[in-house]
Every structure is written in C-alpha cells, then in structure tokens.
N, C-alpha and C positions, 0 to 999 in steps of 0.2 A: 322728706314730702318738699319743700322749696321745689325741687328739681322738678318734680314729678307736677307742680301745678305750673309750670315755668313751658315743659313741655304740653299742656293741654292750650294754654293761651297761643299757644305756636301750630297746636297742630291744625293737618286739612282732613278736609271731611272726604272716607275713603271709600265707601259702599254706598252699593243701594237702598233706599228703606234708611239712611242714618243721614240724611243730607240738609235736615234741616232744624238748626237752633232757635229753640223757644224758651220761656218761661219755667216748664216744664221738660227740659232736656234731660237725658239718663245719658251717664258717660263712662262706659268700662274700656279699660286700658290692657292690653294684655303686652306685660314688659318682652325684651328681645330676644330672649331666649326659649322661646313659646315658639318660635317661627317655624316647627316642625307640623305645628298644628296648620294647613295650609287653607283649611275651609270651619270658620266655627260658626254655629249654627243656634241662633234665640228662637224659639216657639212654643205656640200653647198647645198644640194638639200633634199637628199637621207638619211636617219638617218641610214641605211643598207648598205649605200656605201659609200666610201671615206670618212668612220667615225671614228675619235680618240674618244678613250673613255677613262676614269680616274675616280677616285673615290674623294667625296667630303674629305678635310683637306689634298689631297697630290698634286703632280704636275707634270703636265704634259708639256714633252719637244716635240717638232715636229720640224721640216724644211720647210719652203717655196721659191719658189725662186722670189716671186716678192709678192707685196701685195697683199690682197685677203677680202671677206667677207665670214664669216662664220655665220650660225646659232648656239647658246651655248645655249645649254638647258636642263633640266633635269624633268624626274615626275619618282622618288621613293618616297615609304613609305608618301604618301597622301603628299607628299612635290612635288612644282614646282614650276619652271623658267623659262623664254623666252626671249631670246633677240636676236640681232645679235651684230655681232663684227667688228669690222674694222682691219685686222691684217698687222704689217710692219717686214718685217724678223728684226729679232735680236730685237722683243719686249720683256722685261719682266714686267709683270703685276701681282699684287697678286687681288685677290678680296674674298666679302664677300656678306655676304644677308642677307636682312632684311624683315622680313615677312610684306605684306602689306593687307592678307585678306583672306576672301575666295573668289576663283577665279569661273572661270566658266566651268572648267574641271574636270568631274565626277569622274573621276581616281584618279586627284592628286589635292582635293579640298583647300588645300592651297597655296596659291598665294605669292611668294618670288621677290622681288626687287634686282637687282644684280648691286652692284657696285664698280668700279676697280681703283685701284692705282697703279703709276708706271707708264714708260715712255711711252709715247703717250697711257694714259687711255685714255684721252677727243673720242677716236678714238672709243674706248669700252663703252664708257657712253653714246655715242651720242642718241640709238635708243632709252635707257631705259629714258632721260631724254625727248628727244623729245613727247614720251609717252603719257606724264604727260599731255602737249599742245595738241596733238593729238592725244583722245584715238580713239580705231579704231571703237567704235560706233557712232561717230560723221562724221565720213567722208559720202561723200555724196552714198546715196543706189541705185542701178539698181532697176527697177522693170516692167515690161512687158508692165504696161501702161502708165508708165512714157514718158511725153513729151522728146525728144533728144536732143532739141535746150538747154532746163529750165536743162536738164542732163548736158550737154558740160561745161554751165556757171558756173552751180556748183563746177565741176572738176576743170575749172581755175580758179575759186576763193578760192579755196582747194589750188593748186597747189603755188598760187601768196602769199597765208601763209605761206606755208611751204619754199620756197626761202627765204622769210623776216626772218621765222626762221633761217635756214642755216646760212643767215647773220649774225645775232647776234650773235649766236652761236659762229663763225671764230674770232668775236669782243672779246667774253668771254673767249674764250680757246686759246690757243696755238693747232694748228691741220696743216698736211701738204698739200701741192698741191693736192698731188695724193688722199688724203681724199675728200678733196672739192671735186674732179675732179670726185669721185665717188660717194658724197651723191649728188652730182647736177644731173647727170646722173640716179639717181633712182627717183628722185622725177618727172623728164622729159618721165622717162618709166613707172611709174605709171600710170601717168595721157595717156601716149599711150595706157596701158595695158587697162583700164577702159573704152577706147572708141573706141575699136576694139571689147570688149567683150563686149559689149552694141549691136555692129553691129551683131556681130556672132549670141546675143541673139534672133535679131529684124529682122529675116528672112522674114519674115510673112507680114516687114512693110514696106511703103517707107521709106527709109535713106535721110534727109535733103542732098539740094546739098551743096556741099564742106565742108561736114562735117567731113571727115579724110584729109582735104586740109593743105597743111605745117605742119603736124604732123612726128615728129622725135622721131626715135627708138635708142638713144644714146648707140652706141655699144662699152660700155666701158668694159673692161675685169672682172673686178672686180662685175661691177653690175647682182645683183641678179635676176634683175625685166626683164633684155633685150631677155633673153631668153626665157622666157612665151609670152612677146609682140612680139616677132620675128616670134613665133610660130603660133600667133591669124592671124598674117599679111599676111605670107607666106602659110598656110596650112588650117588652118578655116575658114579664111576669103575671100581665095582664090575663082576664079571665072572661070568656064570651065572646060573642063576636057581634057585641053591638058596637058599631064603630062611632055614632053620637057620643053616646055614654061615656067613650075613654077621651073620644075631643073634649066635650066639655070639661070631663075631671082636671085631663090637662092645663085647660086653661081657666077654671078656678083657683088649682091648687098651685101651680108653679109660677116662679114669680119672673115678670120681664125678662132678667138678663137670662133664664134659659127657656123660656118657651116659645122661641120663636122653632130655634134648633132643633126642643122635642118634638114639637109640632111637624115640622119636616120630617124628620125620623120616623114619626108613627106614621107618616104619608107614605113614604119610603117603604119600611117595613112591609107595611100589608099590603101596597100596590105591586112589590116584588112578589112577595108569597103567591098573590092571584087565587086566592080559592073564593069561586063563585058564593058559598054560604053568606056572608056577608057583602055580597057585589051591591045591594041597593042603599045599604047603611054606610056604605063607603062614600058610594059616590054623591048621596046626600051632604056627606060631610064636603067632597072636594067640592061640589056645586054652593056648594053655603062658603066657603072661603073664597072661593070665584067674584061672589054676589058682597060680599061683607068686607074682606081683609085689607089692609092699605100694607102691609107687609108684604116687600118684594122678595125675598127667599122663600116664603111659604108659598105665594104666589107660583114663583118656579120651578118650585117642587111640583107643585099639582097639576101646572102646564107640561113638565116633563114626563110625569109618571101616570096620569088620565088616562093618553094611550093606549099605554101597555097591559094595565089592570081592565080595560074595554076588552081585551081577546078574551080572558077570561069568561068562560059559557057558550064559544066561537069556537066553530069550528076552522082546520086552516083554509084559507085562500087555495086560490086554485092555481095562482101560478108559483104559489111555496109549494104544494104538492107536487106539479109537474117541470118544478127547474131545480128541483133537488135532488141530487143523484145518489145513490150508495153503491158499495161495492161489500156483496155479499163473501161472508168469511168462506160460507159451505162451498162456493162454486168460483167463486171472484168475478160474477155475472154484475154488471150495471143494474141496476135497476131506481125507479124513481120512488119517492117517499109515497106517492099516488098508489103504485101497486104494491108496494109494501102494506099498505092500510090496506089495501082491499082483499089482503091475506086473511086478513083479524076483522073480517066484517060480521059486526053483529058482537063483536069482542070488544072490551074496554082493554085500553095501552097503557103500561108503566112503560115510559121511555127512560133510559137510562145513559147518558148522557156521559162518557169517561174518555181515561186518556193513557197509555203504560208508564206514563212519565208522571203519572199522579198518586202519590203519596196515598190519602182518603180515598180515592176509588177503589184503589186496591185494599186497603184496610178495611174497605164494603163489601169489595169482591171477598174476600177474607172469613168472613164472618154472616153470611146473610143467606148459606144457603137452603138453611131450614126455613127463616122468615119468607123467602122466596117462595117456598114450596106451598104456602098460605095461598101466597096469589094465584098463581097457577089451580089451585085448587077451588076457587072462587071463581075460574072462568078468565082470568086477567095474563093475557100476554106480556110478560117482560121482552123486551127489546131493548140489544145493547146497541147504542152510535157510538162510535169512538172516533174522536176528532185527532187522532196521530196521523202528522204527517209522515212518517217513515211508516211506509206499511211491514215491513218487517218484525217492527217492535211490535206494532197491533197484532200480527200474529202469533210471535212469539207468547206475548203476555197474556193473551186471549186461551191460547192452550194453555199456558203455565197457570192462570187463576182458573179455569175450566170455566170458561163462560162462553164455548165455541157457540151455541143454536141462540139460534136469532140474534146473531152477531155480524153485525155491520161498518163503514168508515165511510166517512165524508172525506171524500178525496181530496178537496180543495177547502179545507174547512173554515175556515178564516174569510172566503169569498162565499162562502154558500149562502142560500136563500135564507135556509131555517137557524141557522146561527144571528144575521141579522132580524128574524120577526122574532126568534123568542131571547134575543141577547144572552144565546150564550157563552159566549167568551168576545167580546167585543169594547173595543177602546175602555178597557178599565173597569170595564162593567161586567157583572155577572162571574160566571166562573163552573168549574167542575168540582166536585161531582155533583150533577143536574137531574132533578128527574121530573117529568111530566107525566100528569096522571087524565088519559083522557076516558070519558065513559063510553057505552056502547054505542052512541051513536058520533063518538068520534070529535067530540067537543068537548074544549078542553076544561076540564072540573078541576084543577090547581096547576097553576103557573109554575109551581116550584114545590113540590110536593117532597114529605119527609123522606128520610132516608130507610133503608128495610133493616135498621140494625138498633137495639137497644132501649132506649124509653122514644125515639123516633118512630120507631115499628108500631110502638101501642097507637102515635096520633093516627100513623099511616091507615091501620085498620080502620080506625074509629071512621075514617074517611071513606074506606071503600064499604063498610057498612052502611053508611047514610047514603052510597052513593047505588049501593044494590041494596034495597031495604027488604027487597021480597025473595031472595034468595035461597034455596031450598036446597042444593048442594048436603052433603054430610058437611060437616063442617071438624077440622082438627080439632083434637082435645088439647093441645096448646105446643109452645115452643119448645123441643128440645133441648136440654141445658143439663147439663152434668150433674149430679148429686152432688154436694157440698160434701158428704161424706169420701167422695168418690175422686180419685185423683185425677185431673183434667187431661193428664197425658194418658190417660188408659179410655177415655173417649176419644181423644184427639187422632193418638198413634194404631191403636185396633191393634198391636203385635204383641208379641212374648217377648219377654227382657230376654235377651240371649246373649252370650258372650262368646266371642270364636277362640280358636285356639290359642292365638297371638296375646289376646286379652286375658286367659287364663294363665299363659305362663308369667304373664306381668304383673299380674295379679298375687299370684304363686309365691316369686319368687321377692315382689316387695322393694324391686329396684326398676332406676327409671334411667336418662339418660343424662350422664355427668357435662351441664354445659357451664364452665363459670362458675362450681363450686357447689351447684344448684342441682340436684336431679327429678328432671323433668319426666311426665310421662309424652310417650311416643305416641298418645291419640288425646284427641277429645271427649270430656263424658258425653254418654249418650243417654240413655235414660235412666233414672237415679239409680247409681250402684254399679253403673257399666261404663266399657268404654268401647268407643265406634270399630270396625273390623280393620281396617288400614288408616295409615297416619294423616291420607289425603280426603276422611271420612269427614261431612261438617260437625256429625252429630249434632245437640240440643241447644236449646238458648235456655238461660234461665235469668232472673229477676235475680237483685243482689239480697246474699242471705233468704233463699229461700230455693225448694228444694222439687218444687214442681215444673215439668218441662214442656216446652212449648217448641214444636214443630219449627226449622229453618222455611223449609216451602210445604205450601197445600195445607196452612194451618186452617182446621174444621173448627176448634172449639174454640168459644166465644172467650177472648183477650179479658183480662181483668186488670184492671187498674189499680187496686190495690197494692199498696208497697210494704216494704217489708224491712224495719229499722234495727239500729241497733248499735254498737261502738265497732264491733267484728262481726266477721260470718262464724257464726255460731255450729259448733259441730252438731250438734240434730235435724242443719237445714240447709248442709250440706252433701251435696247429690254425688260426691267424689265417691268412685269404687273405695272397698273397705284399704287401709293402707294408704289412703294419699288423701290432699286436702287441696281447697283453695290457694295459690300462693299468697305470697304476702307482697306487704311494697316496695320493699328491698329486694326481695327476690324476683320479682319481674323488670326491676329497675338494673339489674345484672343484665338481662340479656340486651341493653342499649349499652353496657360497657365496652366501647368502639378499641379500645385496646387490649381486649379480648374474646371479643364477638365480632365477628363481621356478621350482614345480614344482605341476602338476596331476593329480589321477587320475582317468582317462578311459576310453571304450571307442573301440574303431577296428575296425569288421567284428567284432562280437562280442570281441574280445578285449579285457580290461582292462590295465590298467597306467600307468604313469607316464611323462609329458610333464616335460620339463626345456626352459627355454625363456631362451636368453640377452636380460638385461635390455634389453642396449643396441644389440646388430643383429637379433632377434626370432627369430633361428635356433633352432631346436629340435628334440631328438630323440624319439623315443617307443621307452620299454624295455616290453615285454608281462611282465605278472606270470603270471610260469608256475611257480611253487614253486620246488623242486630233489624232487633224491631222495638221501634219506637212506641213509648207509651201514651206520647202526645196523642200520637193518629189512630190510637187506637188497634195499634201491633201492625200497623204496617210495616212492612219490608222495608229498607233501607239500605242504599249500597253495595249489595249483594256482590260478589267477584271484583270490589274495590277498592275495603277495606274490611280491618278485622277489629274486633274488639273483645277481649278477654279478659273477664275479672280478677281483681285481686280482692283479698280477703281485709284490705286495709280501707279504711272511712277516710274520706275528707274533710267531710262536713257531713250536717244530718241528711242533707238528701245527693250527695256524689260520693262516689267512691273510687282510688285510683283504678286504673284499668291498663294492658297493655294495648295500644292502638297502632298503625302501621296503614298503609298503602303502599304505590309503586315507588315512592320517592325513599328514601337512605331513613333508615330506624332511627329516629333521634328523639330522646328522652326530653319531653314537654309538660312533663306535672299530665300528665294524658288524663281525664276525668270521665265517670259514666253518669248519670243519672239512674239512682237505684230504683225504678218504676221500667227502664226500659230490657230489652231480653239480649244480653250476651252471651259468647262462648265461655267454656271455661275448660282449661288446659291445666290439670293439675300437677302438684310435686310430693313426694314422698312425705310423709308425714314424720 
C-alpha cells in the first residue's frame, strides 16, 4: 500500500470531470494491466449524461457531497465489465479485473469481474459478490400468462433471500450505516418495481385484491431503483384522467430528491401521449407550474412539451397538408397529404407510421389483422406511412406483411414536414411504430395512439368508442383467438400435416446423414411429427421444450410469451418425427469440429444457409438460415436469410439453452445460447 500512496501523491489529474480535489474527493485507481479498457464510465442512469470517464491503468478524481450509488462500466476492445458501486466522500480505492469468460454482450464478448481494494472496498464489491449468489437469470420472471399471486410469492421469497444475504454480508465485512440503508432500500425497491411492472403489463387482466397493499417504495436518495418504481406507481399505473389529482399526489407524497424528475416525467408522458380527453386538466397543471414553480427542470419540460400537446384536438395546418408528399404503393404516384385525407372525407383515420427495418412494427403487422378489422368495421380508415429510405425494402416488406392496401411512403422521411410536426423520428425523440388517431373531422384525437395488439388494443377500443358514442354499425362479437385446447398451429397454418415420399422413407428407415459420428436428419422439422419436403425448406419455429409450431413467415396467430422450463427437452414436448429427437449439446458441438467437419455458406433454390460436410465420408447437410422469432418483440422475425438458430436439448441455465448458431462467416463454437422464449428451428438426430 505504500507504493500505492506514493503514486497517489504524484498523480496528475487526467480526465474531464475529475479535475478538482477538495475535502470530498474520491480517488479510483486502475492498475496498469487494465489498460485494455480504453474507456471506463461512472454514471448514475444515462452513460451520456452526468458521466465520468477515464482510462484503464489511470486514476480518476471526482468530488461528491454525499453518499451515492453509480454504475461502473466499460465496453472496449471486445472487453466488458459492469457492476454497481456505493461511493462515500473521501473514498480511496484501487481495482483490478479478472477474466470470467464469454458474456452475453455481443459487442464486448469477453466478460470481466471487478475487484476493489482500499477504503470502503466492501461498498464497492457488494454488487459483484451478490451477483454470484443471485445471478440475474435465476430471478423470478414475469410473462403475460403467469399467475400473479404465484409471481408475488416468488418475488417475496427472492426478497427474503436478498435480505438474508445482506445481513450475512454485514457480519463478514465492515460496512457503514449509509450503505446498509442504501442496500436495504434497493432490495425493497426491486420488489416494488417488479410488482408495479407486472400490474402495468397486465392491464387486460383482473389484478388480485390487495395485490399492491402495504407496498413500500423506499425514497432513499442513493437508491438507483426508487426513481423507476415511483415512475411506474404514479405515472404508468395511474388510473383516471384527472391530471391535477396526479400532480398533487406526486407533490404531496414524493420526497424532494425525486419530485422534480418525477413531475417532469409526468408532464412528458401525458403530453407525448396527447389524449385530448384530459387536455383542459393537463393544461391547467402546466399553467400552474408556469406561474408558481421555481424548478428550472420542470419549467423547461413544460416549455418544451406544452406546444406539442396543444396540437391535440386540432387539424393539421395547410403547410403540413400541402407540403408533405407521399408515394403510393398501388401506383407509385406522388400525392400530397391533403389529397390523401380528402379520400377519407368524414371518416376517422388511424395513421400507422412504420418501416421495414423496424422489428416492433413488423411484430404488430403479424399479429393485428383481426384487430384491425374492428377498426374498419367502425368506419375507420387504416393508412400506412412508411419512413423507409429504401423503396425496394418498403415494397418487399409491405408485400410480405400483407399490408399493401392504403400503403404510402415518405420519400424523404427525415426532412418531411409531417415528421417535424408530429415528432415521428426527430433528434433522438419519437420513434416507430407510431400511431396517430384522427376523428371524422380530421382533428387529432390522440397524438400517440395505442398499438392494435394485446392489452393496448383494448385501450384503443375504448378511445374509439369514446370518439364514436353514437355508432350504430353491427359490432364484432369479439377478437378471434385460438381456443386454448386447440394448438395454435392449426389456426395458424390451416393445412393438413403431410409428409412427402422422401420424408416417409426417412421415417421408415430411421437413418440419417452420418457426420462426425452423429446421424442427422436431412430436413428441418415442419409441423409436429413431420419433416419438410426438401432439405432447403424452412420448416417451423419452436420455443424450447415445447411442441407448438410457429410460422417462419406470415405469422397469423397471436404470439404467446409463455415460456417452458425444465432441465432438458422432455420427450412429450419434442416435435421431432417418431424415431428422432432434438440434439444434445455434444451433438451440436460435433458440427463445429474443424478437424472433422467443414462448413460453407451457400444458397440452394434461393434459400441461404450453411452446409456442413464430413471431411472423411463426404456426407453433408444443409441448414437454412431463417433467423428466429424474438419473444421480447412479440414474436417479430429477426435476421431472416442472414443467421441460423437451431435448438439443442441441453439447458445452459434457467432461461438459456445451447443452440447451433451460424451466419455467413466461418462456423466457430462459442458457447452459443438462445433465450428459451424465442422461436428457433429444429434439425433432429436419430433417437
């Protein structure tokens, strides 16, 4: 430590944000071997704001007035670490990194652990040590079909285990009262956040009585989770449209350390949503803030978002209607927005802003056909406006997603007047998919209307019924969804499960293609119990340990986010034909043995994929690169034609299992894993 103290006395201040020393100076020193990390970040919430940056092997100095929690993060040169640290004024610590293995961050795949030494090092090491006992993938997981009471019980048990760990940590290490208050608050706030998050995502369901009773959000100023939990409670989970009541509740119940930010988030959220229902109420709140508040952050928020919210209830101005040009999918003719609106005179309009590269947009496209029929039956025109810069991509995907009717494209989207006026995608704000609902007078009913899927569709229906109180056209009896007892694939595919001659022969002989000691099927699994007709046919997608089939293209059924767990792929859940099964980890790894198997990216009948060839006997199999369906995006199709993802039966941990993964580069084994809720292909082996 004498060497370390001598170094500190002679060190030169090296980084912006670390240039002043006073009685509260904190010193964090990185040892020379950590020079592989060219940029290390210390930040609270946003790495691009309030961020302290320094280099590995250097020393950072900065001042704080009170205890604080921060993210400690680096991602540089394929090397990565991330932990949370608890900082006290006058701390002086050094740290080193230890290689842990390959991580899940694709841009920085080498994962490192951070170990601190020095004054209050136990405050800095807590998160890393805790992670070993509580890996994030072992935490209770919410999914839409989960029993909410069971989920709450799981969260309670997890919280109790965290409390026990903290108590034992205090006994083993020297920690301050400030640290204990912070760590205890984080445990309670994580529990509160998860419960409110479940309520927010379960708007279509009846919440059990007393579900949120006695729930406490600990407003500890150092807590990194308190702000998110408060936002869910007071904003996203709020009911009613009385903006003054929400504003007053936040003002009365939220401590000053969080109040300003939360009120700004409240104004931003409801102004961006732009529902004219609460226009008078929200404007009164804004005017009250302008007259009485001395909070510069809150005043700036009102100044920024009030003009935007005032668009609610108005028609588009002449310059926007006349200077916004669109290209029609039907005939590629140029048309003004005014001419487009004139086509739907006295009709409400639901504008859908989207793009071919937008996965959430395509996810909505694949799931909303039945729901959108409700809009058309209510006399509402659905108009698609693409912000694709590439015309060919727009034409291709509109065709693939079957949304060619009332389909238009902004030829110069980012310079289009409508983009600026409605903030579709501008200066880091906005985003797609984005929906704007106009009433029959073509006044803006809601600036950011709900998506036509899941619970959001129920919210959209409520808005439409409010907008059309006297509507007398026959109402649809309900949204078509598959019966629970009927497999989704029967609704989705609507075809008889068939096997061609090649498949029948393969099933009868129960022989495969021998490659490096493993007998592989020459075909992907199609519907459960069947193969595709040709080696290059794409087949169907499946979630791990489940035999419900999902279409690779043109998904018609509603994607289900429910996951299926287990330690291995159970026989009754295996969709492979009789005599075949999902391969194990060792079997899929055998394809990556470069001494015995070669791989080649190639195209067969316009299908791209990877051919694996046994170097001894010359046998080969072709695996189509058909991408995957992502659970987190409601089953949106990703990477079709560029990557292949095939399940193994071997679980890596609670929520990941090993997979075959490849692209157009050389096939290398890299502990490839897939999230069990995603939809991947299956290429079975002989049982």
